[in-house]
DOMARMI-583405 format. One record per residue (C-alpha): x, y, z. Coordinates in steps of 0.5 Angstrom, whole numbers, plus 500, padded with zeros to 3 digits. Last residue first. Layout:
N
XYZ;...
END
This chain:
479
852766256;849767263;845773261;842769255;840764260;837769265;833772259;831765257;829763264;825770264;821767258;819761261;817764267;813769264;810763259;808759266;805765269;800767263;798759262;796758269;792752268;786752273;783745272;776746273;770742275;772742283;770750282;763748281;762747288;761755288;755755284;751750289;753753295;751760292;744758290;743754296;745760301;742766297;735762296;735760303;737767305;731770301;726765304;728767311;728775310;723777315;718782314;714780320;717775325;713771324;709773318;703777318;707783315;709779309;715775308;721778303;722774297;721780293;727783296;731777295;730777287;731784286;737784290;740778287;738780280;742787281;748783284;748778278;749783273;754787278;758781279;758778271;760785269;766785274;768778271;767780264;771786265;777783268;778778263;778783258;783787262;788782264;788778257;792772257;786768258;787763263;792767267;788773267;782769270;787766275;789773277;782776277;780770281;785770286;784777287;777776290;778769293;781773299;775777300;771771300;774767304;776771310;770776310;765770310;769766315;769773319;761774318;760767320;763768327;760775328;753771327;755766332;756771337;750775336;745769336;740772341;734772336;735768329;739769323;744763324;739758321;739760314;745764315;749757315;748757307;752763306;758759311;757753307;758756301;765760304;767753306;766750299;770756296;776755301;779749299;777749291;779756291;786755294;787749289;785754283;791759285;796754287;802755282;805761286;803758292;810761295;812768293;806771289;800767293;803768299;804776298;796776297;795772303;796777309;793783305;787779303;786776310;786783313;782786308;777780309;777781317;775788315;769787310;765782314;766785321;764792318;757788315;756785322;758792325;752795321;747790323;749791330;748799330;742798326;739794331;738786331;731783333;729778328;726783323;732788324;737783321;735782314;733789312;739792316;744788312;740789305;745793301;751789304;748783304;747784296;754786295;757780298;752775294;753779288;760779288;760771290;755769284;759774279;766770281;763763281;760765274;766768271;770762274;766757270;766761264;774761265;775754266;771752260;775756256;781753259;779746258;777747250;784750249;785757248;789758241;796761241;797767237;796772243;789769243;786765237;780762236;775758240;767759240;765762246;771764249;775765243;770770240;769774247;777774247;777777239;772782241;776784247;782785242;788781244;793783249;799787247;806783249;811786253;807786260;806778259;814778258;815781265;817787268;816791262;822797260;819804258;814803264;806803262;800807262;802812268;798813274;801819279;798824275;791821277;792823284;791830282;783828281;783826289;780833291;774834286;771827289;772829296;769836295;763833291;762828297;762834302;757838298;752832298;753831305;752839306;745838302;743832306;744835313;751834316;757831315;756824319;750821315;755820309;761818312;759811315;756808308;761812304;767809308;764802307;763803299;770806299;773800302;769796297;772799292;779799294;779791295;781790288;786795287;790792293;789785291;791786284;798789287;799783291;797778285;803782281;808782286;813776286;811775278;813782276;809789277;808794272;804792266;801786269;799790276;796796271;792790267;789787274;787794276;784796269;777793271;776796278;779803276;775804270;769801273;767807277;768813272;762811268;757809274;759816277;757820271;750816272;750818279;750825277;745824272;740821278;742827282;740832277;734829275;732828282;733836283;729837277;723833279;722836286;722843283;729847283;729853288;732849293;739848289;741841292;741838284;747842283;751838288;749832284;752835277;758838281;760831284;758827277;762832273;768831278;768824278;767823270;773828269;777823274;775817269;777820263;784821266;784814268;782812261;788816258;793813263;791806261;792807254;787810249;785806243;786799247;784801253;778804251;776798247;777794254;773799258;767798253;765792257;765795264;761801261;755797259;754793266;756799270;750803268;745798271;749798277;750805278;742806277;741802283;744807288;740813286;735808285;734806292;733814293;727813288;724807292;724811298;720817295;722824293;720830297;727833297;729834304;724829307;725823302;733825303;732825310;729818310;735815305;741818309;744811310;742809303;744815300;752814300;752807298;754808290;757814292;763812295;766807291;769812286;773815291;776808293;778807286;781814285;785813292;787805290;789807282;793813285;797809290;798804285;801809281;806811286;808804287;810803280;814809280;820805284;821801277;822794275;825791269;825786264;831785259;828782255;824778251;827772248;825770241;820765239;814770240;816775235;820781238;816787241;816793237;821799239;819804244;823801249;829802245;833795244;841796246;840791252;844791258;842786263;842786270;840780274;834778278;829784276;833790276;830796279;829802275;827809278;835812278;834811270;829816270;822815268;818822266;821821259;818814258;811816260;811822256;812817250;806813251;805806253;799802251;
END
């Protein structure tokens, strides 16, 4: 949803022509033409990169608080008089609140636009930061302090999904076909980066109360980055960016029962593909997040230290970041119509890697485990933006499809953590408290789910329409 202030802040010097310079007398504020009329001209603006920086920074900080208390859990128990289970729920509550929040974001976007949603998310970040810090006052009772800590986490859980869910929509609004997947990738991986930074930073900045203060300062300091984000450029970069998405309820009805989206009915094949894609995306996010949460509990019983366990988690993330940075531009410029095919090639490898942990998690297998972490990182993080973009292409509704995919990921994450933790062996097992049964559940479930990718066709409807409309604009320019 573009606002007048957005258009006024963008100067003509900020424009970059796409393919050809076409002058149009149509005002950017004018309503979009009908579907049978060519849309144009399409333009890029340099300001899109500033907005991307804003989305990334806010997404990183939004991801800090979820794992923040894990590394300092024992100190939290001592300093606040709470239990380890209560510390765990400081993280779990974010996943629970995330679910309804994610599904409400498409409605908020339709009502207020991207910039106002980001403003709201920034306000929630600041409130969460200082409500949490208020819970560190030593004169408070144990229950009062814990209530404030929990309330702060609730506000963070409202903020975090805003930047994750709206990442693909920002890409659609501001980037053309040669940059859309890359922009989606950059925003999508920012939140996992924030989670990794949170795990590393929280124990390094002093005691628990000082650690919470540092988190509050960081959360407040990044608020000005929201001013870099604008809803929409005066002139769109593609046809998809010039047409409003259908409502979220409309999309839900279309996926479940069949209906109208953007004036064109999703075919049965497209609906089936989207449902399968959402399930696979949810499983992969759940498996990765589960491993991040339970890495030490999986590795320690077989003899690996906290440091080695942490390095394994870091290896998964860092190799995945490198792979995503390398491959996303290729999907934008070379393999533009091969998102589904890439999934069919990489996902079985990913499933096999998760299954192999059943036998690989054993003493004195450090090299083998790091190799598996590399495979998991390269395949899973690479598939993250691919799945988000393919879902947007199938539904022609970037914010709605993103909300559903991230909802599935967090829902299944809660289920996976609870199930795998419940499958932990008892103290009399050999080795005691090992997670072998949980790894069997995880490996078999993931492999069976990812093989469903071979059932989808993955027609990139949005991209095809964008290319057709761009060809029409070129034809008009030549004429």
